[in-house]
Backbone bond lengths (Angstrom), bond angles and torsions (degrees), N, CA, C in turn:
res aa  C-N    CA-C-N  psi(-1)  N-CA   C-N-CA  omega(-1)  CA-C   N-CA-C  phi
1 M - - - 1.462 - - 1.523 109.11 -
2 T 1.334 117.32 131.76 1.448 120.62 -178.51 1.520 110.39 -79.80
3 V 1.346 115.51 167.12 1.460 120.55 177.98 1.522 110.63 -61.39
4 V 1.327 116.82 -40.01 1.471 120.68 179.63 1.523 110.28 -62.72
5 E 1.342 116.32 -42.33 1.468 120.10 179.67 1.526 111.22 -65.01
6 V 1.352 115.95 -38.48 1.467 119.63 177.52 1.513 110.04 -61.88
7 A 1.343 116.31 -44.52 1.464 120.41 -179.88 1.522 110.83 -61.80
8 Q 1.340 116.39 -43.84 1.467 120.41 -179.92 1.520 111.13 -62.94
9 D 1.348 116.30 -42.38 1.465 120.12 179.17 1.521 110.86 -62.62
10 C 1.326 115.84 -42.11 1.468 119.42 -177.49 1.523 111.45 -68.58
11 V 1.332 116.71 -37.14 1.465 120.02 176.66 1.526 109.80 -65.33
12 T 1.329 116.71 -39.48 1.465 121.00 177.95 1.519 110.79 -61.18
13 I 1.348 115.68 -43.68 1.474 120.07 178.14 1.517 110.45 -59.24
14 A 1.341 115.09 -43.69 1.467 119.06 -178.95 1.519 111.44 -63.63
15 N 1.331 116.11 -42.24 1.466 119.37 179.84 1.521 111.39 -65.23
16 E 1.329 116.16 -39.59 1.456 120.34 -179.35 1.526 111.48 -67.52
17 S 1.339 116.43 -30.25 1.469 118.95 -178.97 1.525 111.35 -75.15
18 N 1.352 117.00 -12.55 1.467 122.49 174.72 1.515 112.44 54.48
19 Q 1.347 116.46 46.79 1.454 120.40 176.92 1.526 108.26 -76.35
20 D 1.325 116.71 127.57 1.456 120.96 -177.87 1.516 110.61 -93.76
21 V 1.323 115.97 122.09 1.450 120.91 170.39 1.521 105.50 -121.90
22 D 1.335 115.77 105.21 1.468 120.54 -173.56 1.517 111.00 -69.05
23 H 1.310 113.16 140.14 1.460 120.39 172.94 1.525 111.18 53.30
24 I 1.300 115.87 62.31 1.472 122.25 -177.02 1.531 111.06 -53.93
25 H 1.295 115.91 -45.65 1.473 118.58 -177.59 1.522 111.02 -61.97
26 R 1.343 117.21 -43.20 1.458 120.94 -179.38 1.524 110.87 -64.63
27 L 1.351 116.16 -44.04 1.463 120.34 -178.05 1.527 111.76 -67.16
28 T 1.327 117.20 -46.75 1.463 119.48 -178.07 1.525 110.96 -67.26
29 T 1.332 117.04 -33.48 1.469 120.06 175.70 1.524 109.90 -65.26
30 A 1.333 115.98 -40.56 1.467 120.38 179.46 1.526 110.97 -65.33
31 I 1.330 116.85 -41.08 1.470 120.23 178.21 1.525 110.19 -63.18
32 A 1.328 116.16 -43.16 1.463 120.50 179.19 1.524 110.72 -61.80
33 S 1.349 116.59 -26.28 1.463 121.13 178.91 1.526 112.60 -88.53
34 G 1.355 116.38 -1.92 1.463 120.30 176.44 1.510 115.26 95.38
35 D 1.332 118.34 20.93 1.468 122.20 -179.57 1.532 109.55 -79.81
36 P 1.348 119.28 111.87 1.461 120.87 -177.77 1.531 113.50 -68.86
37 E 1.331 117.28 -30.97 1.462 119.45 -179.79 1.528 111.09 -68.60
38 A 1.315 116.28 -39.08 1.463 119.93 177.52 1.524 110.09 -64.82
39 F 1.331 116.39 -41.50 1.467 119.57 177.88 1.525 110.57 -62.98
40 A 1.337 117.40 -39.61 1.465 120.88 -179.96 1.526 110.82 -61.03
41 R 1.323 117.55 -36.06 1.466 120.50 179.06 1.528 110.96 -68.48
42 I 1.336 116.37 -45.58 1.467 120.06 178.28 1.526 110.28 -64.21
43 Y 1.324 115.76 -41.83 1.470 121.05 -179.39 1.527 109.79 -57.65
44 K 1.316 116.20 -49.28 1.467 120.65 -178.29 1.526 111.20 -64.85
45 A 1.318 116.59 -40.71 1.471 120.08 -175.72 1.524 112.49 -73.68
46 K 1.349 117.22 -31.72 1.462 120.45 -171.35 1.534 114.39 -110.35
47 F 1.313 116.69 2.53 1.468 119.29 -177.28 1.528 111.50 -58.41
48 D 1.325 117.66 -50.56 1.467 121.02 -177.72 1.526 111.83 -63.28
49 F 1.317 116.28 -36.89 1.461 120.61 178.45 1.527 110.61 -62.80
50 V 1.335 117.46 -47.96 1.465 121.35 179.86 1.531 110.22 -64.06
51 L 1.327 117.00 -37.87 1.462 120.29 177.94 1.525 111.09 -62.37
52 R 1.335 117.40 -41.43 1.472 120.48 178.80 1.523 110.93 -63.86
53 V 1.331 116.43 -39.96 1.465 119.68 178.59 1.527 110.20 -60.59
54 V 1.320 115.10 -47.22 1.472 120.49 -178.28 1.518 110.96 -61.96
55 R 1.311 117.34 -47.64 1.464 120.32 -177.00 1.525 111.20 -68.31
56 T 1.338 117.17 -35.17 1.466 120.02 176.99 1.521 110.69 -65.68
57 T 1.328 116.71 -36.85 1.459 121.32 -177.19 1.519 112.20 -74.83
58 T 1.342 117.17 -42.55 1.471 120.45 -170.78 1.521 114.46 -102.59
59 R 1.338 118.35 -28.22 1.466 123.24 -172.42 1.531 110.58 63.36
60 F 1.333 117.31 22.54 1.462 120.49 177.54 1.529 109.39 -76.97
61 D 1.342 115.32 167.32 1.457 119.59 177.54 1.527 110.32 -71.81
62 E 1.331 115.24 172.66 1.461 119.74 -173.32 1.520 112.31 -63.59
63 Q 1.335 117.89 -41.22 1.460 120.05 -176.78 1.524 111.26 -62.33
64 A 1.325 116.75 -47.58 1.467 120.18 178.55 1.527 110.37 -63.15
65 S 1.316 116.23 -38.41 1.464 120.11 -179.77 1.526 111.05 -66.30
66 L 1.329 117.21 -38.16 1.466 120.31 177.86 1.525 111.21 -62.74
67 D 1.326 116.75 -38.33 1.466 119.95 176.29 1.525 110.38 -61.45
68 M 1.328 116.37 -41.02 1.461 120.68 179.73 1.527 111.11 -66.14
69 V 1.334 116.43 -38.44 1.466 120.14 178.40 1.524 109.89 -61.11
70 Q 1.315 117.27 -42.24 1.464 120.32 178.60 1.527 110.62 -60.65
71 D 1.326 116.74 -43.48 1.467 120.05 177.41 1.529 110.91 -62.63
72 A 1.322 116.05 -41.72 1.468 120.00 179.40 1.521 110.50 -62.02
73 M 1.320 116.96 -42.18 1.460 120.07 -179.26 1.526 111.48 -66.95
74 M 1.320 117.59 -32.03 1.458 119.92 175.09 1.526 110.44 -64.97
75 R 1.311 116.76 -35.87 1.465 119.95 176.31 1.522 110.78 -69.94
76 V 1.325 116.66 -34.05 1.462 120.46 177.13 1.527 109.70 -60.17
77 V 1.327 116.54 -46.26 1.465 120.67 179.09 1.528 110.25 -60.48
78 R 1.327 115.96 -42.32 1.472 120.28 -173.95 1.534 112.29 -73.25
79 Y 1.341 116.45 -37.35 1.464 119.03 -170.58 1.524 114.75 -113.97
80 M 1.312 117.58 8.70 1.468 120.13 -177.58 1.532 111.48 -57.18
81 K 1.336 113.91 141.75 1.463 121.33 174.98 1.529 107.11 -137.43
82 P 1.310 118.36 162.56 1.479 119.84 -179.03 1.531 112.04 -65.98
83 F 1.332 115.54 138.26 1.464 121.84 175.68 1.520 108.83 -124.88
84 E 1.329 115.32 146.70 1.466 120.43 -176.33 1.523 112.69 -82.26
85 D 1.350 116.98 -30.61 1.459 118.46 -176.44 1.526 110.28 -147.72
86 E 1.311 115.29 170.65 1.454 121.51 -175.77 1.519 111.89 -68.34
87 K 1.326 117.66 -34.34 1.462 120.23 -179.85 1.531 110.77 -61.82
88 A 1.324 116.99 -44.00 1.466 120.91 178.80 1.526 110.49 -65.34
89 L 1.335 116.07 -40.83 1.471 119.94 178.69 1.518 110.67 -63.29
90 D 1.334 117.31 -44.58 1.463 120.59 -178.88 1.526 112.00 -63.19
91 S 1.327 116.33 -39.26 1.461 119.58 178.44 1.533 110.52 -62.46
92 W 1.318 115.44 -41.62 1.472 120.19 179.66 1.533 110.43 -67.06
93 L 1.326 116.57 -44.10 1.467 120.53 178.57 1.530 110.92 -61.40
94 A 1.337 116.29 -39.97 1.467 120.10 179.36 1.520 110.77 -62.75
95 R 1.341 116.72 -41.74 1.465 119.32 179.09 1.525 111.23 -63.70
96 I 1.320 116.38 -41.82 1.471 119.43 178.31 1.523 110.17 -63.18
97 A 1.331 117.52 -46.37 1.465 121.34 -179.16 1.524 111.13 -61.39
98 I 1.324 116.79 -41.48 1.468 120.72 179.59 1.526 110.51 -65.80
99 N 1.326 117.45 -42.66 1.469 119.98 178.51 1.516 111.87 -61.54
100 V 1.329 115.91 -42.31 1.470 119.49 177.08 1.526 109.98 -62.74
101 A 1.318 116.63 -44.97 1.466 120.85 -179.47 1.523 111.12 -61.60
102 L 1.329 116.85 -42.86 1.465 119.97 179.02 1.529 111.30 -64.70
103 D 1.325 116.77 -37.48 1.471 120.04 176.55 1.529 110.04 -61.32
104 Y 1.348 116.11 -42.84 1.460 119.88 178.52 1.525 110.87 -63.17
105 L 1.325 116.44 -42.16 1.461 120.09 -179.98 1.526 111.09 -62.41
106 K 1.330 116.99 -40.93 1.465 120.57 178.38 1.517 110.75 -63.79
107 R 1.346 116.12 -44.80 1.466 119.50 179.22 1.523 111.20 -64.16
108 D 1.340 115.58 -39.57 1.463 119.22 179.14 1.521 110.74 -64.73
109 R 1.318 117.16 -39.22 1.470 120.70 178.09 1.526 110.57 -64.90
110 R 1.337 116.43 -44.35 1.468 119.02 178.75 1.526 110.98 -62.21
111 R 1.354 116.00 -39.80 1.469 119.63 178.98 1.527 110.56 -63.08
112 R 1.330 116.92 -43.18 1.464 120.45 179.39 1.525 111.63 -64.79
113 M 1.332 116.18 -37.31 1.463 119.76 178.55 1.522 110.79 -66.59
114 R 1.346 116.44 -39.83 1.468 119.77 177.46 1.520 110.53 -64.08
115 E 1.335 116.64 -42.82 1.463 120.13 179.49 1.521 110.70 -63.47
116 L 1.339 116.05 -40.56 1.464 119.85 179.59 1.524 110.57 -64.93
117 A 1.347 115.82 -42.62 1.466 119.60 178.97 1.522 110.60 -63.43
118 S 1.337 116.03 -39.00 1.463 120.27 178.93 1.523 111.05 -65.49
119 M 1.345 115.92 -42.69 1.462 119.92 178.36 1.520 111.18 -63.58
120 N 1.341 116.02 -41.27 1.461 119.45 178.60 1.521 111.13 -63.38
121 G 1.353 115.11 -39.55 1.453 119.52 178.73 1.514 111.82 -63.89
122 R 1.344 116.03 -43.83 1.470 119.69 179.20 1.524 110.87 -64.95
123 F 1.342 116.22 -39.32 1.465 120.00 178.65 1.526 110.47 -62.97
124 Q 1.344 115.60 -41.93 1.462 119.68 -179.48 1.522 110.89 -62.75
125 V 1.343 115.90 -43.74 1.472 120.28 178.80 1.521 110.20 -62.55
126 A 1.346 116.08 -44.75 1.466 119.86 179.81 1.530 110.58 -62.51
127 Q 1.333 116.21 -41.70 1.460 120.07 179.39 1.525 110.95 -62.68
128 E 1.327 115.90 -42.51 1.466 119.78 179.22 1.525 111.06 -63.99
129 R 1.339 116.02 -38.42 1.469 119.50 179.16 1.525 110.96 -66.34
130 I 1.342 115.30 -41.67 1.466 119.34 178.66 1.525 110.02 -61.66
131 E 1.334 115.66 -44.94 1.463 119.44 179.83 1.528 111.05 -64.04
132 D 1.342 115.99 -38.38 1.461 120.53 179.57 1.519 110.72 -64.83
133 V 1.355 115.45 -44.98 1.468 119.62 179.25 1.525 110.13 -64.44
134 S 1.321 116.69 -42.68 1.466 120.11 -179.68 1.531 111.09 -60.97
135 E 1.325 115.35 -40.76 1.466 119.53 178.70 1.522 111.08 -65.20
136 K 1.349 115.55 -40.58 1.469 118.87 179.47 1.529 111.21 -65.07
137 V 1.339 115.96 -41.13 1.468 119.94 178.80 1.528 110.22 -62.54
138 A 1.342 115.36 -45.51 1.467 119.40 179.84 1.526 110.54 -62.46
139 R 1.318 116.12 -39.31 1.466 120.46 179.98 1.521 111.41 -65.33
140 I 1.347 115.81 -42.84 1.473 119.44 178.80 1.523 110.56 -62.84
141 R 1.332 115.51 -41.43 1.469 118.57 179.88 1.536 110.70 -63.63
142 R 1.328 116.26 -37.77 1.475 118.63 177.72 1.533 110.77 -64.09
143 E 1.313 116.23 -40.83 1.463 119.75 -178.93 1.524 111.73 -72.53
144 L 1.329 116.49 -29.45 1.469 119.70 176.99 1.524 111.21 -61.29
145 S 1.324 114.67 -33.09 1.472 118.25 -178.37 1.528 111.65 -66.11
146 G 1.335 115.94 -17.03 1.463 119.36 178.76 1.511 113.59 -88.73
147 L 1.333 116.70 -7.18 1.467 120.23 177.77 1.527 109.73 -87.54
148 D 1.350 114.63 170.42 1.461 117.04 175.29 1.521 109.21 -67.20
149 R 1.322 115.85 152.38 1.459 121.62 -171.34 1.528 112.33 -58.75
150 V 1.339 118.25 -43.76 1.465 121.07 -178.27 1.526 110.39 -66.47
151 G 1.333 116.47 -45.36 1.462 119.96 -179.63 1.519 111.80 -61.67
152 A 1.336 116.83 -43.80 1.458 120.90 178.72 1.529 110.77 -64.33
153 G 1.353 114.95 -38.79 1.461 118.97 179.59 1.516 111.94 -65.39
154 I 1.327 116.90 -38.22 1.475 120.61 179.32 1.533 109.98 -65.24
155 I 1.325 116.91 -42.82 1.470 119.82 178.85 1.524 110.62 -61.01
156 E 1.318 117.46 -44.68 1.455 120.45 -179.20 1.519 111.83 -65.14
157 L 1.346 116.46 -41.71 1.469 119.22 179.55 1.526 111.34 -66.46
158 R 1.332 115.80 -34.75 1.474 118.92 -177.55 1.526 111.81 -76.08
159 F 1.332 117.10 -46.13 1.466 119.84 -170.79 1.529 114.40 -101.41
160 Y 1.311 118.33 -24.74 1.467 120.00 178.96 1.528 111.37 -98.09
161 A 1.342 115.87 -40.90 1.471 119.33 177.97 1.523 111.57 -88.99
162 D 1.350 116.49 -12.24 1.465 122.86 177.63 1.530 112.54 59.69
163 L 1.345 116.24 38.66 1.463 120.67 177.19 1.523 110.16 -86.88
164 T 1.322 115.80 151.91 1.462 120.05 175.45 1.531 109.16 -75.18
165 L 1.344 115.61 164.97 1.458 119.77 178.65 1.527 110.40 -61.38
166 K 1.314 115.40 -37.66 1.462 119.53 179.70 1.533 110.95 -64.56
167 A 1.337 116.38 -44.19 1.470 120.43 -179.80 1.526 110.96 -64.78
168 I 1.323 116.14 -36.58 1.468 119.69 178.42 1.523 109.90 -66.37
169 G 1.350 115.02 -42.63 1.462 119.73 178.75 1.513 111.81 -60.22
170 E 1.316 116.90 -43.09 1.463 120.84 179.15 1.521 110.77 -63.83
171 R 1.333 117.15 -38.02 1.463 120.07 -179.40 1.529 111.33 -70.40
172 L 1.349 117.06 -36.59 1.464 120.42 -175.94 1.527 113.87 -98.43
173 G 1.344 116.13 -1.90 1.454 119.39 -178.81 1.517 112.62 72.19
174 L 1.341 117.41 33.44 1.454 122.54 179.21 1.521 109.78 -120.75
175 S 1.334 115.32 156.78 1.463 118.75 175.78 1.533 109.20 -74.05
176 T 1.317 115.72 160.92 1.470 119.63 178.98 1.519 110.23 -60.60
177 G 1.335 116.71 -39.96 1.467 120.69 178.97 1.519 111.81 -62.71
178 A 1.349 116.68 -40.79 1.462 120.36 179.66 1.520 110.67 -66.07
179 V 1.339 116.11 -40.08 1.463 119.77 177.92 1.525 110.14 -61.97
180 H 1.332 116.06 -44.22 1.464 120.71 179.91 1.523 110.93 -60.32
181 S 1.310 116.40 -43.72 1.467 121.61 -179.42 1.522 111.16 -64.99
182 R 1.349 117.06 -45.01 1.470 120.51 179.68 1.528 110.80 -66.31
183 L 1.328 115.57 -38.25 1.470 119.46 179.14 1.527 110.13 -62.73
184 H 1.337 115.66 -44.38 1.463 120.33 -179.63 1.531 110.65 -60.93
185 R 1.331 118.15 -47.00 1.456 121.79 -179.29 1.535 111.62 -65.38
186 S 1.335 115.43 -40.42 1.463 119.19 -178.39 1.521 111.52 -68.37
187 M 1.339 117.67 -39.98 1.454 120.80 178.25 1.523 110.31 -65.07
188 K 1.324 116.17 -39.67 1.469 120.15 178.06 1.525 110.65 -62.39
189 A 1.331 116.11 -42.41 1.461 120.13 178.96 1.522 111.06 -66.39
190 L 1.338 116.87 -38.96 1.463 120.75 179.72 1.530 110.60 -65.24
191 R 1.341 116.41 -43.49 1.465 119.57 178.12 1.531 111.36 -62.02
192 R 1.316 115.73 -38.80 1.459 119.62 179.69 1.529 110.22 -63.94
193 R 1.335 116.77 -42.85 1.469 120.47 179.47 1.535 110.66 -64.55
194 M 1.335 116.48 -40.78 1.461 120.03 179.59 1.522 110.60 -65.38
195 K 1.332 116.66 -40.73 1.463 120.52 -179.97 1.516 111.01 -66.30
196 E 1.322 117.15 -40.26 1.463 120.37 179.66 1.523 110.78 -60.67
197 I 1.335 116.34 -38.12 1.465 120.29 179.18 1.529 110.07 -68.70
198 D 1.360 116.13 -41.24 1.462 119.91 -179.62 1.526 111.27 -64.01
199 D 1.342 116.10 -32.31 1.455 120.66 -177.83 1.523 112.97 -79.02
200 E 1.333 116.01 -15.84 1.476 118.77 -176.75 1.536 110.63 -72.12
């Protein structure tokens, strides 16, 4: 449905509802002159009509639509001009409501695009971090293969299997102190190998 068709449908609804606004020309002239009481009468009489236009245009929920109606009514106060009859007034109100609704839709689309771009950016960073960690793990495992078998095994049991020094000692038949000493020497050797590669 086009914007013009939406406006025509909404004007038809308003006409069918037979809302009476007495002396349209007098009231709209008064609003254009800044009369708050005249605006209050138009506001009360046309609020539901403007709300229907907004909801038909956007399909937003009631709360969002009510916010749009308030914005539309602020434009009515700012841009009101004298109208001869209710049909002309309704057509003008429908155009204002549709313009406000379209502005909201554009802003909502831009907001969604920003959120999507932000999510994509966060995903990319997370993916890069995962790849970086995976590469580091693979690199450490490659360097472990260059250590002595017991030292490499102690490092894996401590940091990959998350065993305590005591549990490692029991598994390998070593004292806790011996495990600690071998772990310290093996980690030092591993760091040295990693640094040598970084310096190359």
